[in-house]
C-alpha positions as CSV (number, residue, x, y, z in Angstrom):
1,M,12.1,-87.1,-27.0
2,A,11.3,-90.7,-28.0
3,E,8.2,-92.0,-29.7
4,P,6.6,-95.0,-28.1
5,N,8.3,-97.3,-30.7
6,G,11.7,-95.9,-29.6
7,E,12.4,-93.6,-32.5
8,R,13.6,-90.1,-31.8
9,I,11.8,-87.0,-33.0
10,H,14.1,-84.8,-35.2
11,A,11.8,-82.0,-35.9
12,A,13.7,-79.5,-33.6
13,T,16.8,-79.9,-35.7
14,D,15.2,-79.7,-39.1
15,D,13.5,-76.3,-38.3
16,P,15.5,-73.5,-40.0
17,A,14.4,-70.9,-37.4
18,R,15.9,-73.1,-34.6
19,Q,19.1,-73.6,-36.6
20,A,19.7,-69.8,-36.9
21,N,19.5,-69.5,-33.0
22,R,21.6,-72.5,-32.3
23,P,25.3,-71.8,-31.1
24,E,28.0,-72.0,-33.6
25,T,29.5,-75.2,-32.5
26,E,29.8,-76.6,-36.1
27,S,31.6,-73.4,-37.2
28,A,34.3,-74.1,-34.4
29,A,34.7,-77.5,-35.7
30,R,35.2,-76.2,-39.4
31,P,38.8,-75.9,-40.5
32,E,40.3,-72.5,-40.3
33,D,40.9,-70.4,-43.5
34,P,44.6,-71.0,-44.3
35,A,45.2,-67.3,-45.0
36,L,43.7,-66.3,-41.5
37,A,45.9,-69.2,-39.9
38,E,49.0,-67.6,-41.6
39,V,48.2,-64.1,-40.4
40,R,47.5,-65.4,-36.8
41,E,50.8,-67.3,-36.8
42,R,52.7,-64.3,-38.2
43,A,51.2,-62.1,-35.5
44,Q,52.3,-64.5,-32.7
45,R,55.8,-64.7,-34.1
46,A,56.0,-60.9,-34.1
47,I,54.8,-60.6,-30.5
48,A,57.3,-63.3,-29.4
49,D,60.1,-61.6,-31.4
50,A,59.3,-58.2,-29.9
51,D,59.3,-59.7,-26.4
52,N,62.7,-61.4,-27.0
53,A,64.1,-58.0,-28.4
54,R,62.9,-56.1,-25.3
55,K,64.5,-58.7,-23.0
56,R,67.7,-58.7,-24.9
57,A,67.8,-54.8,-24.8
58,E,67.3,-54.9,-21.0
59,R,70.1,-57.4,-20.5
60,T,72.4,-55.4,-22.8
61,A,71.7,-52.1,-20.9
62,A,72.2,-53.8,-17.6
63,D,75.5,-55.2,-18.8
64,R,76.6,-51.8,-20.0
65,V,75.7,-50.2,-16.7
66,T,77.6,-52.9,-14.8
67,A,80.7,-52.5,-17.1
68,E,80.6,-48.8,-16.7
69,R,80.3,-48.9,-12.9
70,Q,83.3,-51.3,-13.0
71,R,85.4,-49.0,-15.2
72,V,84.7,-46.0,-13.0
73,A,85.4,-47.9,-9.8
74,A,88.7,-49.3,-11.3
75,A,89.8,-45.7,-12.2
76,W,89.4,-44.6,-8.6
77,L,91.5,-47.6,-7.1
78,P,94.9,-45.8,-7.5
79,V,93.5,-42.8,-5.6
80,L,92.4,-45.1,-2.8
81,D,95.8,-46.7,-2.9
82,N,97.7,-43.5,-2.6
83,L,95.4,-42.3,0.3
84,D,96.2,-45.5,2.1
85,L,99.9,-45.0,1.4
86,A,99.7,-41.4,2.9
87,L,97.8,-42.7,6.0
88,R,100.6,-45.2,6.7
89,H,103.1,-42.5,6.5
90,A,101.2,-40.0,8.6
91,G,104.1,-39.6,11.1
92,A,106.5,-38.6,8.4
93,D,107.5,-35.1,7.4
94,P,104.4,-32.9,7.4
95,E,105.6,-31.1,4.2
96,A,106.0,-34.4,2.4
97,I,102.5,-35.5,3.6
98,V,100.9,-32.3,2.2
99,Q,102.9,-32.7,-1.1
100,G,101.6,-36.3,-1.4
101,V,98.0,-35.2,-0.7
102,A,98.2,-32.5,-3.3
103,Q,99.4,-35.2,-5.8
104,V,96.5,-37.4,-4.9
105,R,94.2,-34.5,-5.4
106,E,95.6,-33.9,-8.9
107,Q,95.2,-37.6,-9.6
108,A,91.5,-37.4,-8.6
109,A,90.9,-34.3,-10.7
110,D,92.6,-36.2,-13.6
111,I,90.2,-39.2,-13.2
112,L,87.3,-36.7,-13.3
113,A,88.5,-34.9,-16.4
114,R,89.0,-38.4,-18.1
115,L,85.4,-39.2,-17.3
116,G,84.5,-35.9,-19.0
117,F,83.9,-33.9,-15.9
118,G,86.4,-30.9,-15.6
119,P,86.3,-28.2,-13.1
120,V,83.5,-25.5,-13.4
121,G,83.9,-22.0,-12.1
122,A,87.2,-19.9,-12.2
123,V,88.1,-16.5,-11.1
124,G,87.5,-14.0,-13.7
125,E,84.6,-15.9,-15.5
126,P,81.2,-14.3,-15.9
127,F,78.7,-15.7,-13.3
128,D,76.5,-18.2,-15.1
129,P,73.4,-19.3,-12.8
130,A,73.2,-22.6,-14.8
131,R,76.7,-23.6,-13.7
132,H,77.5,-21.5,-10.6
133,E,75.9,-20.9,-7.4
134,A,76.5,-17.4,-5.8
135,A,77.2,-17.5,-2.0
136,E,78.5,-14.0,-1.7
137,A,78.3,-10.8,-3.4
138,V,81.4,-8.7,-2.7
139,E,82.6,-5.3,-3.7
140,E,85.7,-5.3,-5.9
141,P,86.5,-1.8,-7.3
142,D,88.5,-3.1,-10.4
143,V,86.1,-6.0,-11.4
144,P,83.0,-5.7,-13.5
145,A,79.8,-6.8,-11.8
146,G,78.8,-10.4,-12.2
147,T,82.4,-11.7,-12.4
148,I,83.6,-14.5,-10.3
149,V,86.2,-13.1,-7.8
150,R,86.6,-16.3,-5.6
151,V,85.7,-19.9,-6.0
152,I,84.5,-21.2,-2.5
153,R,84.0,-24.8,-3.8
154,P,84.8,-25.8,-7.3
155,G,82.0,-27.4,-9.4
156,Y,82.5,-30.3,-11.9
157,G,80.8,-31.0,-15.1
158,G,81.0,-31.5,-18.8
159,D,79.6,-29.5,-21.8
160,T,76.1,-30.9,-21.3
161,L,76.1,-32.5,-17.8
162,L,76.7,-30.8,-14.5
163,L,77.9,-32.9,-11.6
164,R,77.6,-30.0,-9.2
165,P,77.7,-26.3,-9.5
166,A,80.7,-24.2,-8.4
167,V,79.9,-22.2,-5.2
168,V,81.4,-18.7,-5.9
169,A,81.8,-15.1,-4.7
170,V,80.6,-12.6,-7.2
171,A,81.4,-8.9,-7.9
172,R,78.5,-6.9,-6.8
173,A,76.9,-4.3,-9.1
174,G,78.2,-0.8,-8.2
175,G,81.3,-2.3,-6.7
176,G,83.2,-2.5,-9.8
177,R,83.8,0.5,-12.3
178,A,81.6,0.5,-15.3
179,E,83.1,0.7,-18.6
180,G,81.2,4.0,-19.2
181,A,82.6,5.4,-16.1
182,D,86.3,4.5,-17.3
183,A,85.5,6.3,-20.5
184,E,84.1,9.4,-18.7
185,R,87.2,9.6,-16.5
186,G,89.4,9.3,-19.6
187,S,87.6,12.2,-21.3
188,D,87.8,14.4,-18.1
189,G,91.6,13.9,-17.9
190,G,91.2,11.8,-14.7
């Protein structure tokens, strides 16, 4: 407001009660405490460093995956080459073709073993539901129950990782002679 003589009334700004309700525009213009500014700057740097570390870790992981895929694919190239060679000679002696395919199969099994995945499931092993899949239960008189008697499809895995379980035929309970029965027969003289 202005007085008739052109002077402004400053009563509103001099009132302490009005000053308390006034927005803190003056405090925003005040210089920041140096300790608070340092803490804020350190926090911003820490956030930026963490973000950079996360991005670096993501790039490193992606690079490792790519390198591993390339290494595994390169290990399989000789198998592919040998299969192509076998196909080119399909009209040759059938016995030689079978022998060549057997060698390529051994080459593939060797690659899996070098990658840490050997065969799982062998005749005579006890059945393990964590590593084997029972497709059949068969009666085998001289084999204890729960023993693998035939491998239908081999499984592959390592100590801690299973690529696929072996599909097997297992001796059925009651089909094999029990150890106690053998002992009884021995004591009966039979």
